[in-house]
C-alpha positions in Angstrom: 158.5 67.6 -104.3 156.6 64.5 -104.0 153.2 64.4 -105.0 149.7 63.7 -102.3 148.3 60.4 -101.8 145.3 59.0 -101.8 144.3 59.1 -98.5 145.5 63.4 -98.7 143.7 63.9 -101.7 140.6 62.5 -99.8 140.5 64.4 -97.1 141.2 67.4 -98.7 138.5 67.2 -101.3 136.1 66.9 -98.5 137.6 69.6 -96.6 137.4 72.3 -99.8 134.2 70.5 -100.2 133.0 71.9 -96.8 134.6 74.8 -97.1 132.7 78.7 -97.9 132.9 79.8 -101.4 134.8 83.1 -100.4 137.4 80.6 -98.9 137.5 78.6 -101.9 138.1 81.3 -104.1 141.2 83.1 -101.7 142.6 79.6 -101.6 142.2 79.5 -105.2 144.4 82.4 -106.0 147.0 82.0 -103.3 147.3 79.0 -104.2 147.9 80.0 -108.3 151.8 81.0 -108.0 152.8 77.6 -106.8 150.7 75.8 -109.3 153.4 76.0 -111.9 156.3 74.7 -109.9 154.7 71.0 -109.5 154.3 68.6 -106.2 152.2 68.4 -103.8 150.9 72.5 -103.8 150.2 72.2 -107.3 148.0 68.9 -106.5 146.5 71.1 -103.7 146.3 73.9 -106.5 144.5 71.5 -108.7 142.2 70.4 -106.6 141.3 73.7 -105.3 140.4 74.7 -108.7 138.3 71.8 -110.1 136.1 72.6 -106.6 135.8 76.1 -107.6 135.0 75.2 -111.1 132.3 72.8 -110.1 130.7 75.8 -107.9 130.0 78.7 -110.4 128.8 75.9 -112.6 126.7 75.2 -109.7 126.0 78.8 -109.4 124.8 78.6 -112.5 122.5 75.9 -112.9 120.9 76.6 -109.7 121.0 80.3 -109.4 117.6 81.1 -109.5 116.9 79.4 -106.5 120.0 79.5 -104.3 118.8 83.1 -102.8 116.1 81.9 -101.6 118.4 79.6 -99.3 120.6 82.4 -97.4 119.1 84.2 -94.9 117.3 87.9 -95.0 115.3 89.5 -92.8 112.6 89.9 -94.8 110.5 87.5 -96.7 109.2 84.0 -95.2 110.6 81.3 -97.3 114.1 80.4 -97.0 116.2 76.9 -97.1 118.9 75.8 -95.6 122.0 76.0 -97.1 122.9 72.8 -97.4 120.2 71.9 -99.5 122.6 73.5 -102.8 125.9 71.6 -102.2 123.7 68.4 -101.8 120.7 68.8 -104.7 124.0 69.6 -106.9 125.7 66.2 -105.6 122.3 64.1 -106.4 122.6 65.6 -109.4 126.0 64.2 -109.9 124.7 60.9 -109.3 122.1 60.9 -111.7 122.5 62.6 -114.2 126.4 62.8 -114.8 125.8 63.7 -118.6 123.7 66.9 -118.4 126.2 68.0 -115.7 129.3 67.7 -118.0 127.4 69.6 -120.3 126.2 71.9 -118.3 129.8 72.2 -117.4 131.2 72.9 -121.0 128.5 75.3 -121.8 129.0 77.3 -118.3 133.0 77.3 -118.8 132.9 77.2 -122.7 134.8 74.5 -123.2 132.8 73.5 -126.6 129.7 73.5 -128.7 126.7 71.9 -126.7 123.5 70.5 -128.8 121.2 72.5 -127.2 121.3 76.2 -125.5 123.6 76.7 -122.4 120.0 77.8 -120.8 118.1 75.1 -121.7 120.9 72.8 -120.4 120.7 74.3 -117.1 117.0 74.5 -116.6 116.7 70.6 -117.6 118.9 69.8 -114.9 116.5 71.8 -112.5 113.6 69.7 -114.1 115.7 66.5 -113.0 116.7 68.3 -109.8 112.6 68.7 -109.0 111.3 65.6 -110.6 114.1 63.3 -108.0 113.1 65.8 -104.7 109.5 65.4 -105.7 109.6 61.1 -106.1 112.0 60.8 -103.2 114.5 58.9 -105.4 117.2 58.1 -103.2 120.5 60.1 -104.8 118.6 63.0 -103.3 117.9 62.0 -99.8 120.4 64.3 -98.5 118.8 67.2 -99.9 115.4 65.8 -98.7 116.8 65.4 -95.2 117.9 69.0 -95.0 114.8 70.1 -96.4 112.3 68.1 -94.0 113.9 69.4 -91.0 113.0 73.2 -92.0 109.1 72.2 -91.7 106.7 69.9 -92.8 105.8 72.3 -96.4 109.8 73.0 -97.1 110.3 70.0 -99.3 107.0 70.5 -101.6 107.9 74.4 -101.6 111.3 73.9 -102.9 110.2 71.7 -105.3 107.5 74.4 -106.6 110.0 77.1 -107.1 112.3 74.3 -109.1 109.4 74.3 -111.5 109.3 78.2 -111.6 113.4 78.1 -112.5 112.7 78.9 -116.7 110.9 81.7 -115.8 112.9 83.3 -112.9 115.9 82.5 -115.0 114.3 84.7 -117.8 112.9 86.9 -115.2 116.3 88.0 -113.4 117.7 88.7 -116.6 115.2 92.0 -116.8 115.3 92.5 -113.4 118.4 95.4 -114.1 115.9 97.0 -116.6 112.6 96.7 -114.3 114.5 98.4 -111.9 115.6 101.3 -113.6 114.4 103.9 -115.6 110.5 102.3 -115.8 109.2 102.4 -119.8 105.7 101.2 -121.4 107.3 98.8 -123.0 109.3 97.5 -119.8 106.1 97.4 -117.8 104.6 95.6 -120.5 107.7 92.3 -120.3 107.0 93.4 -116.2 103.3 92.3 -117.0 103.8 89.5 -119.4 106.0 87.7 -117.3 104.1 87.4 -114.0 101.0 86.3 -116.6 102.9 83.7 -117.7 103.4 82.7 -113.8 100.0 83.2 -112.8 99.0 80.9 -115.5 101.6 78.0 -114.4 99.0 77.9 -110.9 97.2 80.7 -108.7 100.0 81.1 -105.8 103.0 80.7 -108.9 103.1 84.8 -109.2 104.0 85.5 -105.6 106.4 82.6 -106.0 107.9 84.2 -108.6 108.3 87.6 -106.8 109.7 85.8 -103.6 112.1 84.3 -105.9 113.1 87.9 -107.4 113.3 89.6 -103.8 115.8 86.9 -102.1 117.7 88.2 -105.6 118.0 92.0 -104.3 120.6 93.7 -101.7 117.9 96.2 -101.4 114.7 94.4 -100.6 112.8 97.5 -100.5 113.1 97.4 -104.3 110.9 95.0 -104.9 108.2 97.2 -104.4 109.3 98.8 -107.9 108.5 95.7 -109.4 105.5 95.2 -108.1 104.9 98.7 -109.4 105.7 97.6 -113.0 103.9 94.0 -112.5 100.4 95.4 -111.7 98.3 97.9 -113.8 96.6 99.5 -110.6 100.0 100.6 -108.7 98.4 101.7 -105.6 98.5 100.3 -102.3 94.3 100.1 -101.5 94.7 97.3 -104.1 98.5 95.9 -103.7 97.4 95.5 -100.1 93.6 93.2 -101.1 95.8 91.4 -103.9 97.8 88.3 -103.7 101.3 90.5 -103.9 100.0 91.8 -100.2 102.7 90.1 -98.3 105.7 91.9 -99.8 104.4 95.2 -98.8 104.1 93.8 -95.7 107.6 92.7 -95.5 109.3 95.6 -96.5 106.4 97.4 -93.9 107.3 94.8 -91.2 111.2 95.7 -91.8 110.5 99.6 -91.5 109.1 99.0 -88.0 111.9 97.0 -86.8 114.5 98.7 -88.0 113.7 102.1 -86.0 112.5 99.7 -83.3 116.4 98.9 -83.3 117.4 102.7 -83.6 115.2 103.2 -80.6 116.9 100.9 -78.5 120.4 102.4 -79.5 122.9 103.1 -76.3 125.3 105.5 -77.1 127.5 104.3 -74.6 128.3 102.0 -76.4 130.5 103.3 -78.7 130.7 104.6 -82.4 130.1 101.7 -83.9 126.4 101.2 -82.7 125.8 104.8 -83.5 127.2 103.9 -86.8 124.8 100.5 -87.1 121.9 102.8 -85.4 122.2 105.2 -88.2 122.7 102.5 -91.0 119.0 101.5 -88.9 117.4 104.3 -89.8 118.9 104.8 -93.1 116.9 101.7 -94.7 114.2 102.5 -93.0 114.8 105.9 -94.8 115.0 104.0 -97.9 111.5 102.1 -98.0 110.2 104.8 -97.1 111.4 107.0 -100.0 110.5 103.9 -102.1 107.3 103.5 -101.0 106.3 107.2 -101.8 108.1 106.8 -105.0 106.7 103.3 -106.5 103.2 103.5 -105.3 100.8 105.8 -105.5 99.7 106.1 -101.9 96.4 107.1 -100.4 96.5 109.2 -96.9 94.3 106.6 -94.9 95.2 104.1 -97.6 96.1 100.6 -95.9 99.7 101.0 -96.6 100.2 105.2 -97.3 99.0 105.3 -93.4 101.7 103.4 -92.1 104.3 105.2 -94.4 103.1 108.4 -92.9 103.5 107.5 -89.0 106.1 105.6 -90.1 108.3 108.7 -91.8 106.8 110.7 -88.7 108.3 108.8 -85.9 111.9 108.3 -88.2 112.5 112.0 -87.9 111.3 112.3 -84.3 113.1 110.2 -83.3 116.5 111.1 -85.0 115.6 115.0 -83.4 115.6 113.3 -80.1 118.9 111.7 -80.5 120.4 115.0 -82.5 119.4 116.8 -79.3 121.4 114.4 -76.5 125.0 115.0 -78.7 125.3 118.8 -76.8 124.8 117.4 -73.5 127.3 114.3 -74.8 129.9 117.0 -75.6 129.7 118.9 -72.3 130.5 115.6 -70.6 132.9 114.6 -72.8 134.9 117.7 -72.8 134.2 119.0 -69.8 134.1 123.1 -69.9 135.1 125.8 -67.1 133.6 129.2 -67.1 136.8 132.1 -67.2 136.4 135.8 -67.3 137.2 136.6 -70.9 137.1 140.8 -71.2 133.5 141.9 -69.7 132.4 138.4 -70.0 132.5 134.8 -69.6 133.8 132.2 -71.4 134.2 128.5 -71.6 137.5 126.3 -71.7 138.6 123.0 -71.5 138.5 122.2 -67.9 141.1 119.6 -67.3 141.1 118.5 -63.6 140.4 114.9 -64.6 141.5 112.5 -67.0 138.4 112.2 -69.9 135.9 110.2 -68.5 136.2 106.8 -70.4 131.9 106.2 -70.1 130.6 110.3 -71.0 133.5 109.5 -74.4 131.8 106.8 -75.5 128.1 108.4 -74.7 129.4 111.2 -77.0 131.5 108.6 -80.3 128.0 107.3 -80.4 125.7 110.2 -80.5 128.8 111.5 -83.2 128.6 107.7 -85.2 125.2 108.3 -85.9 126.0 112.2 -86.3 128.6 111.1 -89.2 126.7 108.1 -90.7 123.2 109.8 -91.0 123.8 112.3 -93.6 122.1 110.9 -96.7 118.7 110.5 -94.8 118.6 113.5 -93.5 117.6 115.8 -96.4 114.9 112.7 -97.4 113.5 112.1 -94.2 112.5 115.8 -92.8 115.5 116.3 -90.1 117.8 117.2 -92.4 117.6 120.7 -90.6 118.2 120.1 -87.5 120.9 118.2 -88.2 122.6 120.5 -90.0 121.8 123.7 -87.4 123.5 120.7 -84.7 126.6 120.3 -87.2 126.8 124.0 -87.4 126.8 124.0 -83.3 129.4 121.1 -82.5 131.6 122.1 -85.4 132.1 125.2 -83.6 132.6 124.1 -80.2 134.6 121.4 -81.5 136.9 123.8 -83.4 137.4 126.5 -80.1 137.7 123.4 -77.8 140.9 121.9 -80.1 141.9 125.6 -80.1 142.4 126.1 -76.6 143.6 123.1 -75.6 146.6 123.6 -78.7 147.3 127.3 -76.6 147.5 125.5 -73.3 150.3 123.2 -75.1 152.1 126.7 -76.3 151.5 128.6 -72.9 154.9 129.5 -71.0 154.3 126.5 -68.8 152.5 124.4 -70.1 150.3 121.7 -67.2 149.6 118.3 -67.5 151.1 117.4 -70.7 149.9 113.9 -71.0 145.8 115.2 -69.7 146.1 117.6 -73.0 146.8 115.1 -75.7 144.2 112.8 -74.1 141.6 115.2 -74.6 142.9 116.4 -78.1 143.2 113.4 -79.1 139.4 112.7 -78.1 138.2 116.0 -79.6 140.0 114.9 -83.1 138.2 111.8 -83.3 134.8 114.0 -82.9 135.8 116.2 -85.4 136.0 113.6 -87.8 132.3 112.4 -87.4 131.6 116.1 -87.6 134.2 117.1 -90.3 135.7 114.2 -91.4 138.8 112.6 -91.2 141.1 114.7 -92.8 139.7 117.3 -90.3 140.7 114.9 -88.0 143.8 114.4 -89.2 144.7 117.7 -89.3 144.3 118.2 -85.3 146.3 114.9 -84.6 149.3 116.2 -86.7 149.1 120.1 -85.2 149.1 117.8 -81.7 151.9 116.5 -82.7 153.9 119.9 -83.9 152.6 121.7 -81.1 
């Protein structure tokens, strides 16, 4: 098998350089089995393997600022994703020896005179100097930053200056988020003090860098509580760290607004998304209550209390809609049973797709709201609705199965359609195993 031409290598190198990290990883894994066969595929694997290795080194060196170049709904300062690869290319150009040392340190290829972290931090300092001086090699990175706003370049340089402190803080972040001790709190306060010693606004910038690393942004409240002695809302809301509490409060408001706008007729996935919005808001509210000392009439305490009350009210209002939605999706007709009346499936028409989507949307919310219900004040309401829904669906399925077993079964396709609809709703109410049991019973009837 012939190898690649220089032109093909150049084209592939450009394609791989522009590909997302996830794509590079998948290609490296997919081609690994063919690497030993030689020829063009082996060369392609070599190209993608080198690209993957370079990105791992880049992620290590620029790790403290990379999260700031990802989109986020929480936080003010974010930079274009293109900054990172352009900045790394500039470092390759102006400091090839230092980049090679970083590769050796990161990949464990050889011992280096400096500690790996010192090599990484020196490269970040060179990057800051190159941007600050508008060096020609950094023109592409500067262009990306200038496009993000008039202050973006200066702000990014400020973050690069904080990299050594942020890199060390990132190693301690899991401890600060875990069970807090006096020793860990002292470490957090000392780290923040070291940042403030660099400049008045370096402390909040350091916290912003830590916030960008968190998959659950409300956890930054634990970091704030560790970094200050007076971890109460009155003090924090009037301090230079106030914006972080405001970030989380604004996100709670946004999540509750999204839940309020939830349209059940968009179906089950809309209900799942609505429950996730509610769950995030509930987690953030709980974090405020657990991490900080809140005053009932304080600047954050009052807002948190209102948000918690609104959350429960909105959830209960949606739960109250489920009964009617099920009646419309799985209609009943009243028949005499003994001395009274009982509802049985009304099979005069096929299931109404719109009514079924609405029921699925509400039940999707019901299913995914289990965790937040217990901590947000609507657990009892949800449990009551759940008992009623389960009994309603179980009886409906039994009646449909009885119709299938009758001496003169009518409209078999319609009965099966309602059974499938009921099975999906039972999956939301009781779990997928319960839904599968219904489907197996329907197939066997």
